[in-house]
C-alpha positions as CSV (number, residue, x, y, z in Angstrom):
1,M,-3.9,51.6,-23.8
2,K,-1.0,50.3,-25.2
3,N,1.2,50.6,-22.3
4,Q,-1.4,48.5,-20.5
5,Y,-1.6,46.1,-23.6
6,L,2.3,45.3,-23.6
7,Y,2.5,45.2,-19.5
8,Q,-0.4,42.2,-20.3
9,M,1.8,40.7,-22.7
10,K,5.5,40.5,-20.8
11,N,3.5,39.6,-18.2
12,R,1.8,36.3,-20.0
13,Y,5.4,36.1,-21.7
14,K,7.0,35.5,-18.6
15,I,4.5,33.2,-16.9
16,V,4.7,31.2,-20.0
17,V,8.5,31.0,-19.8
18,L,8.5,30.0,-15.8
19,L,5.6,27.1,-16.7
20,T,8.0,25.9,-19.5
21,V,11.4,26.1,-17.4
22,F,9.0,24.6,-14.7
23,A,7.9,21.7,-17.1
24,F,11.8,21.0,-18.5
25,M,13.1,20.8,-14.9
26,S,10.5,18.8,-13.6
27,S,11.1,16.4,-16.2
28,F,14.6,15.6,-14.9
29,V,13.6,14.9,-11.5
30,V,12.6,11.5,-10.5
31,H,9.0,11.6,-7.8
32,K,9.2,7.6,-6.3
33,F,5.5,6.8,-5.6
34,Y,4.9,4.8,-2.7
35,V,2.0,2.1,-2.6
36,S,0.7,-0.9,-2.0
37,V,-2.7,-2.4,-3.2
38,T,-4.8,-5.1,-1.0
39,Q,-7.4,-7.5,-1.8
40,I,-9.9,-8.6,0.6
41,D,-12.3,-11.5,-0.1
42,F,-14.5,-13.1,2.1
43,V,-15.1,-16.7,1.1
44,P,-17.6,-18.4,3.1
45,K,-17.4,-21.9,1.7
46,K,-13.9,-22.0,2.4
47,Q,-14.6,-20.1,6.3
48,R,-11.9,-17.4,5.7
49,I,-10.5,-13.9,4.6
50,E,-8.2,-14.1,1.6
51,I,-5.9,-11.1,1.5
52,T,-3.9,-10.7,-1.6
53,S,-1.0,-7.8,-1.1
54,R,1.1,-5.9,-3.8
55,I,4.1,-4.5,-3.0
56,F,7.0,-2.7,-4.4
57,I,9.9,-5.5,-4.2
58,D,12.4,-2.7,-3.5
59,D,10.0,-0.4,-1.1
60,F,9.4,-4.0,0.9
61,E,13.5,-4.7,1.2
62,K,14.1,-1.6,2.6
63,G,11.4,-2.0,5.0
64,L,12.0,-5.3,6.2
65,K,15.6,-4.7,6.7
66,K,14.8,-1.3,8.3
67,K,12.7,-3.3,11.1
68,Y,15.2,-6.4,11.4
69,N,18.7,-5.0,10.4
70,K,19.1,-8.1,7.2
71,D,19.2,-8.0,4.0
72,F,16.4,-10.4,2.8
73,Y,17.7,-10.2,-1.1
74,L,13.6,-10.7,-1.7
75,S,12.9,-12.7,-4.9
76,T,16.4,-13.7,-6.0
77,K,18.6,-16.5,-5.4
78,K,20.3,-15.2,-2.7
79,E,17.1,-15.0,-0.3
80,I,17.9,-16.1,2.9
81,P,15.8,-19.1,4.4
82,E,13.6,-17.6,6.2
83,T,12.5,-14.4,4.9
84,N,9.0,-16.4,5.2
85,D,8.7,-16.5,8.4
86,Y,9.5,-12.3,8.4
87,I,7.2,-11.3,6.9
88,Q,5.1,-13.3,8.8
89,K,6.1,-11.5,11.5
90,Y,5.9,-8.0,9.7
91,L,2.6,-8.8,8.5
92,E,1.5,-9.7,11.6
93,E,2.3,-6.4,13.3
94,K,1.2,-4.2,10.3
95,M,-2.1,-5.5,9.2
96,K,-4.6,-6.4,11.4
97,F,-8.2,-7.2,11.6
98,V,-11.3,-7.0,13.9
99,I,-14.3,-8.6,12.7
100,N,-17.8,-8.4,14.5
101,N,-15.1,-6.4,17.2
102,K,-13.2,-9.5,17.7
103,P,-9.3,-9.4,16.7
104,Y,-8.1,-12.0,14.3
105,K,-4.5,-12.9,13.4
106,V,-3.5,-12.9,9.6
107,T,-1.4,-16.2,8.2
108,F,0.9,-15.1,6.2
109,L,0.5,-18.0,3.1
110,T,2.8,-17.9,0.8
111,K,4.8,-15.4,-2.2
112,E,5.4,-14.8,-5.7
113,V,6.7,-12.4,-7.4
114,E,4.7,-10.5,-10.9
115,D,7.8,-8.0,-12.5
116,D,8.4,-5.6,-9.6
117,V,5.8,-6.7,-7.4
118,L,5.9,-8.9,-4.4
119,I,2.4,-10.5,-3.8
120,C,2.1,-11.7,-0.6
121,Y,-1.1,-14.3,0.3
122,S,-2.4,-14.4,3.5
123,K,-5.5,-15.6,5.5
124,V,-7.9,-14.9,8.7
125,Q,-9.7,-18.2,9.7
126,F,-13.3,-16.9,9.7
127,S,-16.9,-18.7,9.4
128,E,-19.9,-16.2,10.7
129,K,-21.6,-13.4,8.9
130,I,-19.2,-10.5,9.1
131,T,-21.3,-7.1,10.0
132,T,-18.3,-4.9,11.1
133,F,-14.8,-5.1,9.7
134,E,-11.7,-3.0,11.3
135,I,-9.1,-2.7,8.7
136,F,-5.4,-1.6,10.0
137,N,-2.9,-1.4,7.7
138,S,0.4,0.7,8.3
139,V,2.5,-1.5,6.0
140,L,5.5,0.5,5.1
141,T,4.8,3.6,7.0
142,E,7.2,3.8,9.3
143,M,9.9,3.6,6.2
144,F,7.5,6.4,4.2
145,S,5.7,8.6,5.2
146,E,3.9,9.0,1.8
147,Q,3.3,5.3,1.6
148,K,-0.4,4.8,0.8
149,N,-1.8,1.3,1.3
150,I,-5.0,1.1,-1.2
151,I,-7.7,-1.6,0.4
152,H,-10.6,-3.4,-1.7
153,T,-12.9,-5.7,-0.2
154,D,-15.7,-7.8,-1.2
155,I,-17.3,-9.0,1.7
156,N,-20.6,-10.4,2.3
157,G,-20.8,-9.3,-1.5
158,N,-20.2,-5.6,-0.7
159,K,-17.3,-4.0,-2.5
160,K,-15.9,-1.0,-1.0
161,S,-12.5,0.8,-1.4
162,V,-10.2,2.8,1.2
163,L,-7.1,4.6,1.4
164,L,-5.0,4.4,4.1
165,T,-2.0,6.6,4.9
166,Y,0.6,7.2,7.3
167,S,-1.9,9.5,9.0
168,E,-5.2,7.1,9.0
169,R,-4.0,3.9,9.6
170,S,-7.4,2.5,9.6
171,T,-11.0,2.1,9.2
172,L,-14.1,1.0,10.1
173,L,-16.5,-0.6,7.5
174,E,-19.7,-2.0,8.1
175,F,-22.3,-4.5,6.3
């Protein structure tokens, strides 16, 4: 009985030591988190869908550089003049919308910086009642397989959220 107790105590001690070592070691390992957040709002009065995407600047620069083989220097004095054209081209390819079974083009409007995040404003001209809304978002998935693209929608007064990933890049919402 006493030997069994000592055996259990030694095993517990080993587990505690291993967990402590693991916790200590993991505090030195930086694990990058790859995520974008996109808000999609249908604004019938303006006859458009407004899209606001928040993407980490450093990740977006890496993605743009890989895609177009250029340094963009986003949100710095060295930013190249044609940056907005490349962002438009990139977002057209990486974000697609099929509304009521018909594809629509995303138009990039402008961008701004908030801390280490680039906020991209885009729109889709649309004036009908929305019954189905298919969203395709593969922003930065070609660069980071761990990329998560969170989508929040407010369409016809209905709020929904979805998570898109490298393996699941699209979703269909019904209203």
